[in-house]
N, C-alpha and C positions, 0 to 999 in steps of 0.2 A: 195466757201461761207465758212464766216468767224466762227469761235466757240468761244462760250463763256462760262466760267464756275463758279458755284456760289462757294458760300463759305459753310464748313461746314455746314449742317442740315438746309440750305436753301431751301431746294428741296420740304421740307414737305408740304407746302400750295400747291404746283402745283400736287405733287403727289394725294393731296384730290380733287382734279377738278379744283381747280384756274387756270386762264390764266396767270395773272401778276406776272413778278419780277421787283425788285427795286433798283434802283440803288446804295442800301448800301448792296443788298443781293451778287452782285457779285465781284467776286474775284479782277478784272480791269475794267474799262470802257474806251476802247481803241477809240482814238480819229480819227483814220483813218477810220473808218468805217460810212459810209454815213448815215444821220438820213432816217429812213424806211426803211433801206438796210435788205435783207433776211439771217439771220442767224443761226448756230445750238446752242443751248441751252446744254450743261453738267451737272451734279452735279459735285463736288468737286473730286469725283474721277472715273472722266470719262463716268457715266453711261449715256447715251442719254434719253436727256426728250423731244426734238421736234424741229419744227424749227419754226419761228417767227420773227416777225418786231424787231429790235434794234434803240432806240434814244437815244446816247448820252447827249441829251440835256433836255431828260425828268426825273422826278422820276420814273414814271413808264419806265423803260428802256427797258422790255422786254415784247413783246404781243405773248401769244401762239398762232399758226396757226394750227400747225399737231402736234402729236405725233408718227405719222409714217414717219415724213420726207419729208411730199409733199410740195412742192413750190407753191408760188399764181401766178399760169398762168391762162389761159384763162378756162382751164377742170376746175382747183381747184375752179373758182368762180362760173361759172355755173352751178356744181356741188350741190355749197354750198346754190346758189340762189333758184335753185328748190327745193332741199330739204325744205328751210323756205315755199317757195310757196305751196308745198303739206299739210304742217302744217296748213297754212290757209285757204285754199279751206275746211277743215273739219269744221270749225267755220263761215266762211263768202261767202256762197253761192251769186251769182251775184244777186239774186234775192231780197238779202238782203241790199245787200251795194257793191258798188263798188270802195271802199276806205279801206284801212288798210296799217299797217307798215308791209312790206315786210320782212325787214332785221332787227332786233335789237340787233345790237353789237353783245357781248361776248356769249348772249343768243344762237345764231346763229351760233355761230363756227366764226364770222368775226370781231376781236376785234377791239372795234373803229371807223364801219361804220353802219349807218342807211338808210336805203332806204323805202322811203314813197310811195305807189302807190295812183293817186287819179285818177280814169277813166283811160283814155288811157296818164298820163303824171305821172312821174318819180321824185320825189325828192329826192338828197343824202346830206348827211352830213359827213366827213370824222374827226372824233376828234385825230387821232392819222395818225404821219408821214409816217407809212407804208401804210396806206388805201390811204393818201392823191396822195402818189406816185403813186399809182395804179389806180386813178380815171379813168382814161383816158380808163385803160383797162377794169376796172367795166361795163363804159358806153358804151363801144364796146359789151359785153355780155349783158347788158340791151336790145340794141336794137336789137340786134341778136333773142333774147329770144320773144321779146315781142309789137315789131314794134311800138314803141311809139312815142305818137305825140309831146313830148318835152321830156327834161330832163334836170332839175335846180339841180346848186349848191346852195348849203345855207350854206357854210362855215362861220358863223358870230359867232357863239358860243365863248366866251372867255376862253373854255377850249381847244380851238386850241393856245392862247397863252401860255399853259403848255408846251405845244410840240413842240414851237417856230415856228408856223404855222401864216401866214397871214390870216385875215380875208377877204371874200369877196364874193361875190354871182353873177352867170351868167347863162345865157340860155347857153348849151353845143349843144344843140341836138333841132331842130324845130326852131319854130316863137317865138317872146315875146308875139304874140297873143294867142300862144296856152297855154299860162301858166295860163290863167283862165278860170277853169273849173268847172262843174258841179258836183257833186257829191252827190249820195242818200244812207241814212241810216235810216233803219226800219220806212219808210215813211214819212220821211223828207227830201227835197231838199236844198244843200247847195252851194251855189255860193262863190266859193274859190279865191283866188289870189296868186299863188306859188311864186311870187316874192316879195310881200308886206306882207303876212298875219304874224302871229308869227310866231316862228320856221320853221317848213317845210311847212307853211300855212296855217294849222288848226291842232288843235288839236284830235287826235285821241283815246289819252289815256283813254278820260273820257266817251268814247261811251254807255257801262254799267251801269256806274252811271248817266246816262243820263237817261237811261229807270227809274230808280227807282224814280227820280225825277218826273217822269209822274205818278208814283202812287199814290205819295204826292202831288198833284198838284190840284184833281178835288175840283174847285171853290176856289180856294187859291188865294187870292192877294200876290204876289212875288216880292222879290227882288233877282236879279240877279247881285252881285257884281263882277268884273273882268268879266264883261260879254264877252271879245275879240267879237268873231264873232257871238254870239248870241246862243251858243250851249244849255246850260241850258235852258235860257228862251223860246226858240221855243219850247221845250221839257216841260217846262211847259205849254204855252199857247196849243200844242198838245193836254197834256193831260186833260186838261179843267179847267184852271186857270184862274180866273175871270180876272188877270190882269196881265204883266208883266213889273217890272220898271228894266231897264238895264242899269250899271253903269262902265264905263270904261274911264282911263285916256286918252284914244288914240283918238282922232276924227274919223279916218280912220276908227278903228274897228267899232265903233258904226255905221257908214256909212253902213260897209257892214252887220252888224246884222240887220241893217231897210232893207236893200236890200232882205236879207234871210228872214225875217219875210214875208214881200209882195207877196216874191216867192212862200211862203209857204200857202199864202192869209190866213195869221192869223191877229187878230186886238188885241186892246185893251192892247197896251205896250206904253211905254214911254221909253226916252233915256235921260241919265244925264251924262254930261260929266265932270270929274273932279276927284282929287285924291281920292281912296278909304276910306280912312281914316277921312279925312275933308268932304265929302258927308255924310257920317256916323253919323257923328257928327252931323252934320247940322240936318239931318233928326230925330236924337233924340231929338234935343233942339227942333224941329216941332212937337214933340208926334207923329210921325210918326210909324205905326205898321205894321206887315204881318204877314202872316199866314203861311209863307214859306220865309226862306231867304236862301241863297248860296252863300257860298263864295269860289271862286276859283282862290286862289291869284297864282303870279308866285312864282318860289323857292328863299325866303328869303335868302339862302345861298349857295353857292356852294363851301365851304370849312369848314371842321370840325373845325377850329379855332374859326369859326364867330357862331356856334352853340349856344352860349347862348343869343347871339343878336338877332339870327331866333325864338327862344324859346320865348322869349320877344316880338317879333312883333306879332307872332302868337298867344299868349296870349291877347295882345291888341286887334286882329283885332274879335275873339271871342266873347272877351269883347263886343264889338260894336254889330257885330252882333247878339248876345243874347239879348241885350236891346232893339231890333226892332223887337224882336220875340211875337207876340202875345201867352196869354196863351193857351194852349193846341194845339200851332203851332208848327212848325218845324224846325231846325237848320240843312241844309247840308253844311259840312265844308271839306277842303281837302288839300293837303299839296303834291310838286311835290318835296320837298326838301332830297334828298336822302341820307343828315346827319344827317336829323332828325327822328328817329326810330317812332315806331307805338306807343308804351306804352310813349315815351316822348310826342307825338303828342298828346294824348287822356289827359296826366296828364295837358298840357297847360288849354287843353279845362275845363277840372275840375277844375284847378284853376282859370280859366277865370268867371264862373260861380258863384265859392263861393262869393265873396262881394255882388253881386245881387241879395243874394236870390232866382236862379233858379235850379231847381230840373232837372234833364237831363237822358232821358232814351234812352240807347242806343239801336236804333231799325234797322239799317245796317251800316255794314262797309265791305270796299271790298279795292281791291286792282287795279291794272293795267289788262287791257283785255288779251285776250290769244295771239292777235299779236303784244304784249309786254311783252314774257314770261320772267319769271325769272329763272335762272341758280341757282339752288338750293345751289351749291358749290363756289357763289360769290355773297354775299348778297350788292354788289354795284349795281346789275343789278335789287333790287327792290327799288322803289324810291317812289309810286304814296302810299299816305293814303287818304281813303274818307269815312265818316262816318254821319251817316243821327242821329239825339236826336230828341225825343218829349219831349217838353218844359213844364214845370209844375211849379208852386211856390213851396215853401219849406212846 
């Protein structure tokens, strides 16, 4: 196993619990080590830090796996996955749901790896060269622990390009027909396609926030923008909404949303396909208004350098959303952009409200659920912001 050494003082973040070292923190960047290879890392004065994955092609050159020198073998992954499963069992009994994030990367001690469980199927994403290299082993561990109907790799994130990794998706265990699953979550069912749905097939990270929507939705005319498979819209209807209009640019996503609405025997819904900003502008021109407007956009930036444009987009989006909320109604709005802080996110909403004479009262704010835990020593693991506002005039 190769050994790498940090420059003086560059160990301090790791000693505080962080799991990454960057290329400019290493004394040298050896090119004779294969991307994803396991190495030992030391301080500049040869104090052992731990074992982890090295990638000479990435800004994040080292990802820490073990401070005791463990290597990523069958037993290592088995122990980590079982530990993660034990945590999820405390929050997600089978009668409540059969879908949850089993492994949330760094927060579960497996940097660069995501595993989502959907009923009897599993979907994996690898964001680091080290995890990508070990995917066959990880899939074998999953097969041994759970006897899954299918295992799917959804390695399509542009974050992989930062690691020098190709983009692809494929079924590596089971049959393609098994990638269509029915999941349930606190009273609702969803038919999901693990090969075609967004990300890993379904957004699990808004599960707690969807329950809040139920509480706000009673008799409400509801607009769900960026509806995807209908998660928020369905929960609004389940909570007694008078109607739900779901907007998404993807025809396939709206088709899945309609299937899920019918699966749950819900009615009084409408589907609008189109660009969210264009649709909302048109609804404003038509003088439409709603008791509850939900905005759940995709990430507007994957890097800090694009933060100003992302904040501008959030400001524009929320201004449109506020113009569609009736007096005495609610705006529920989210950001999944890791580089956007909660303070910046709330400030953009405040700025959006000022020119249109809307008074906002923050009645609920939340983050990601328990199956997406935040590692306190790594702010990078905290990405989701969600807020609900009661809207009135000035």
